[in-house]
C-alpha positions in Angstrom: 52.5 -66.8 14.0 56.0 -65.7 14.6 58.6 -64.5 12.1 61.1 -66.8 10.4 64.6 -66.7 11.8 66.6 -63.6 11.0 69.7 -61.8 12.1 69.2 -58.5 13.9 71.7 -55.7 13.1 71.7 -52.2 14.6 74.0 -49.7 12.8 75.1 -46.6 14.6 75.0 -44.2 11.6 73.4 -43.7 8.2 76.8 -44.6 6.5 77.0 -47.8 8.5 73.4 -48.6 7.5 74.2 -48.1 3.8 77.3 -50.3 4.1 75.1 -53.0 5.7 72.6 -52.8 2.9 75.4 -53.3 0.4 77.1 -56.2 2.2 74.8 -58.1 4.6 72.8 -61.1 3.4 69.2 -60.1 2.2 69.0 -57.0 4.4 65.7 -55.2 5.1 65.6 -51.8 6.8 63.4 -51.6 9.9 62.1 -48.1 10.8 58.8 -48.0 12.7 58.0 -51.6 11.9 54.2 -51.1 11.7 54.0 -52.8 8.3 57.1 -54.9 8.1 56.8 -56.7 11.4 53.2 -57.7 10.6 54.3 -59.1 7.3 57.1 -61.0 9.0 54.7 -62.4 11.6 52.5 -63.7 8.8 55.6 -65.1 7.0 54.8 -63.0 4.0 58.2 -61.3 4.4 61.3 -63.4 5.4 64.4 -61.2 5.4 67.6 -62.8 6.4 68.8 -59.6 8.1 66.8 -56.9 9.9 68.7 -53.6 9.7 67.3 -51.4 12.5 67.6 -47.7 11.5 64.8 -46.5 13.7 67.0 -44.6 16.2 68.8 -42.3 13.7 67.8 -38.9 15.1 69.3 -37.1 12.2 66.6 -38.5 9.9 63.8 -37.6 12.3 63.9 -33.9 11.6 61.5 -31.5 9.9 62.7 -28.2 8.6 61.7 -25.4 6.3 63.8 -24.8 3.1 62.4 -21.6 1.6 59.9 -23.0 -1.0 59.8 -26.6 0.4 59.3 -28.6 3.5 62.0 -31.2 4.1 61.3 -34.3 6.2 63.7 -37.0 7.3 62.6 -40.5 6.4 62.2 -41.3 10.1 59.7 -38.6 10.8 56.7 -40.3 12.5 53.2 -40.1 11.3 52.2 -38.5 14.5 54.7 -35.7 13.8 53.2 -35.1 10.4 49.8 -34.9 12.1 50.8 -32.5 14.9 53.8 -30.5 13.9 52.8 -26.8 13.3 55.4 -26.4 10.5 53.9 -29.4 8.6 50.4 -28.0 9.1 51.4 -24.6 7.8 53.7 -25.6 4.9 52.1 -28.9 3.7 48.6 -28.9 5.1 47.4 -31.8 2.8 50.2 -34.0 4.2 49.2 -32.9 7.7 45.5 -33.8 7.1 46.3 -37.2 5.5 48.5 -38.3 8.4 45.6 -38.0 10.8 43.7 -40.7 8.9 46.5 -43.3 9.3 45.4 -46.3 11.4 45.2 -45.6 15.1 47.3 -43.5 17.5 49.7 -46.3 18.4 50.5 -46.9 14.7 50.9 -43.2 14.1 53.3 -42.9 17.0 55.6 -45.6 15.5 55.2 -45.5 11.8 57.5 -43.3 9.6 57.0 -41.4 6.4 60.0 -43.1 4.8 58.7 -46.6 5.8 55.2 -45.8 4.4 56.6 -44.6 1.1 58.9 -47.6 0.8 56.0 -50.0 1.7 54.1 -48.7 -1.4 50.6 -49.6 -0.2 48.3 -48.1 -2.8 45.6 -47.6 -0.1 48.0 -45.7 2.2 47.6 -42.0 2.9 51.2 -40.7 2.7 52.0 -42.2 -0.7 48.9 -40.4 -2.0 49.9 -37.2 -0.4 53.4 -37.4 -1.7 52.1 -38.0 -5.3 49.5 -35.3 -5.1 51.9 -32.7 -3.8 54.7 -33.5 -6.2 57.1 -34.6 -3.5 60.7 -35.7 -4.3 62.2 -38.8 -2.6 65.9 -38.7 -1.9 67.7 -42.0 -1.7 71.3 -43.1 -0.9 73.5 -46.1 -1.5 77.0 -46.9 -0.4 77.9 -48.0 -4.0 75.5 -45.9 -6.2 75.6 -42.6 -4.3 72.6 -40.3 -4.1 69.7 -39.9 -6.4 66.3 -38.2 -6.4 63.0 -39.7 -7.5 59.7 -38.1 -8.0 57.0 -39.7 -5.8 55.4 -41.0 -9.1 58.6 -42.7 -10.0 58.9 -44.4 -6.7 55.7 -46.5 -6.8 55.7 -49.5 -9.2 52.8 -51.7 -8.2 51.2 -53.3 -5.2 53.8 -53.1 -2.3 56.6 -52.6 -4.9 58.9 -49.6 -5.3 61.7 -48.7 -7.7 64.4 -48.7 -5.1 67.5 -50.8 -5.6 68.2 -53.4 -2.9 71.1 -51.4 -1.4 69.2 -48.0 -1.5 67.7 -46.3 1.5 65.2 -43.4 1.6 66.8 -40.6 3.6 64.9 -37.4 2.9 61.6 -36.3 1.4 61.1 -32.8 -0.1 57.6 -31.5 -0.3 56.8 -28.2 -2.2 55.3 -25.7 0.2 51.8 -24.5 -0.4 51.8 -21.1 -2.3 49.4 -18.1 -2.3 46.5 -18.9 -4.6 46.6 -22.6 -3.9 44.1 -24.7 -2.0 44.0 -28.3 -1.0 41.5 -31.0 -0.1 41.8 -34.5 1.3 38.9 -36.9 1.7 39.0 -40.6 2.7 36.2 -43.1 3.1 36.6 -46.1 5.4 34.1 -48.2 7.3 35.3 -46.4 10.5 38.2 -44.1 11.3 41.5 -46.1 11.3 40.2 -48.9 9.1 41.8 -49.7 5.7 40.7 -47.0 3.3 38.0 -47.9 0.7 38.7 -44.9 -1.4 40.1 -41.4 -1.1 41.3 -38.3 -3.0 43.8 -35.5 -2.5 43.5 -32.3 -4.5 46.0 -29.4 -5.0 44.4 -26.5 -6.8 45.9 -23.3 -8.1 43.7 -20.3 -9.0 44.8 -17.3 -11.1 44.1 -13.6 -10.3 40.6 -13.9 -11.9 39.7 -16.9 -9.7 40.0 -19.4 -12.6 41.8 -22.7 -12.5 45.5 -22.3 -13.2 46.8 -25.7 -12.0 45.3 -28.9 -10.7 46.7 -32.1 -9.3 44.3 -34.9 -8.2 45.5 -38.1 -6.5 43.4 -41.2 -5.8 44.2 -44.0 -3.2 43.1 -47.6 -3.4 42.1 -47.0 -7.1 44.8 -49.0 -8.8 48.1 -50.8 -8.0 49.7 -47.5 -7.0 48.5 -44.0 -6.1 46.9 -42.5 -9.2 47.7 -39.0 -10.3 45.8 -36.8 -12.7 47.1 -33.4 -13.7 47.5 -31.3 -16.8 49.2 -34.2 -18.6 46.5 -36.7 -17.6 43.2 -35.4 -18.7 42.4 -32.5 -16.5 43.6 -29.9 -18.9 40.0 -29.2 -20.2 39.3 -27.5 -16.8 42.2 -25.1 -17.0 40.9 -21.6 -17.3 37.4 -22.7 -16.0 35.7 -21.3 -12.9 35.9 -23.9 -10.1 32.2 -24.7 -9.6 30.5 -27.7 -8.0 29.1 -28.9 -11.3 32.5 -28.9 -12.8 34.0 -30.9 -10.0 31.2 -33.4 -10.0 31.6 -34.1 -13.7 35.4 -34.3 -13.4 35.1 -36.7 -10.4 33.0 -39.2 -12.4 35.3 -38.9 -15.5 38.5 -39.6 -13.5 36.9 -42.3 -11.4 36.0 -44.1 -14.6 39.7 -44.3 -15.3 40.5 -46.0 -12.0 41.1 -49.8 -11.6 40.3 -50.6 -8.0 41.1 -54.1 -6.7 38.0 -54.2 -4.5 35.5 -56.8 -5.5 32.8 -54.2 -5.9 34.5 -52.1 -8.5 31.6 -49.8 -9.3 31.0 -49.0 -5.6 34.6 -48.0 -5.2 34.5 -45.9 -8.4 31.5 -44.1 -7.0 33.4 -43.4 -3.8 36.3 -42.1 -5.8 34.1 -39.7 -7.8 32.5 -38.4 -4.6 35.9 -38.0 -2.9 37.3 -36.0 -5.9 34.3 -33.7 -5.9 34.3 -33.2 -2.1 38.1 -32.6 -2.0 38.1 -30.3 -4.9 35.3 -28.1 -3.4 37.3 -27.9 -0.2 40.4 -26.9 -2.2 38.4 -24.2 -4.0 37.3 -22.7 -0.8 40.9 -22.7 0.7 42.4 -21.4 -2.5 40.1 -18.4 -2.3 41.1 -17.8 1.3 44.9 -18.2 0.6 45.6 -15.1 -1.5 
C-alpha cells in the first residue's frame, strides 16, 4: 500500500519546525521515518502534513555534561551503538541500541523518534526508563518543559506530548562508581520484534550490598515497566546480590507484568529469566566499577 495524501514541509530550523507544529494542519514530525513511514504505508497513520526535521544537525549531537550524557533527539540508533562516549557514560543505552532491528534501521532511526513512538517492545524506551532519563520538549506557544521517561509513556504507541511539542534533547544520568548494568533481550532471532527483555541498573555500597536498584521490562505491559525502591524491590536493599536472590526477584516481578502476547505465561517466564540474567551481569559489572 501507499500512504494517504499529505503535504510535505521541510523547515530550516528548530524554531521554524516548532512554528509549523503550532500552525500547520495536523502536522506530524518526520525524523528517521523507520516507524512512521511504515504506519503511513499501512494507512494506520494519516497525517495531513509531514514536517521533516531529519536534517537538523544541531539535534544530532552527543556531549558530556559532567554527571550526565546529553543526546539530541536526532541522534541515530547506530550512533548510540557505536559512539565511544555513549559506551563509556551510558553503557546500557549503548547495549540496547545494538538490538534494534537491522543495520539499515539503526542507520536511519533516531532516539527521539523511538521515544515519541512509544512502542512498549522497543529497546530505547526501556533503556530511558531504566536509566532515569529526562526528556526535554519544546513548543512555540508553551515553551520548554522536562519530562521523566516514565511520564512520557502513556500506553501502546501513545505519549504524553502535546500536539505542538517536539522532543529536542534527552539527558541520561552517567554511570557512577559502584554501579553496574545489564541488558537482556529475547527474540526469535536478532533483529526480530522482542518477545521479552530487561534492563537493570544496580548500585552497591562499600560492603558490596545492594544500595539501589532499577529494573525495566519491555513488552511486558502497554508501556515500559519500571520497578525500583518505590515499586516492590525495596526488600532487597541491603542484601547481598546473589543468584538465588535475583531468581526469586525475577519471578516476583514477572508476575506483576501484563504482556499482550497470546501466551502470557511463556512471556512472563522469559521476563523472569531476563531479569535474573541482567541482574547477574549488573552485579559483576558493579563489582568491577569501583
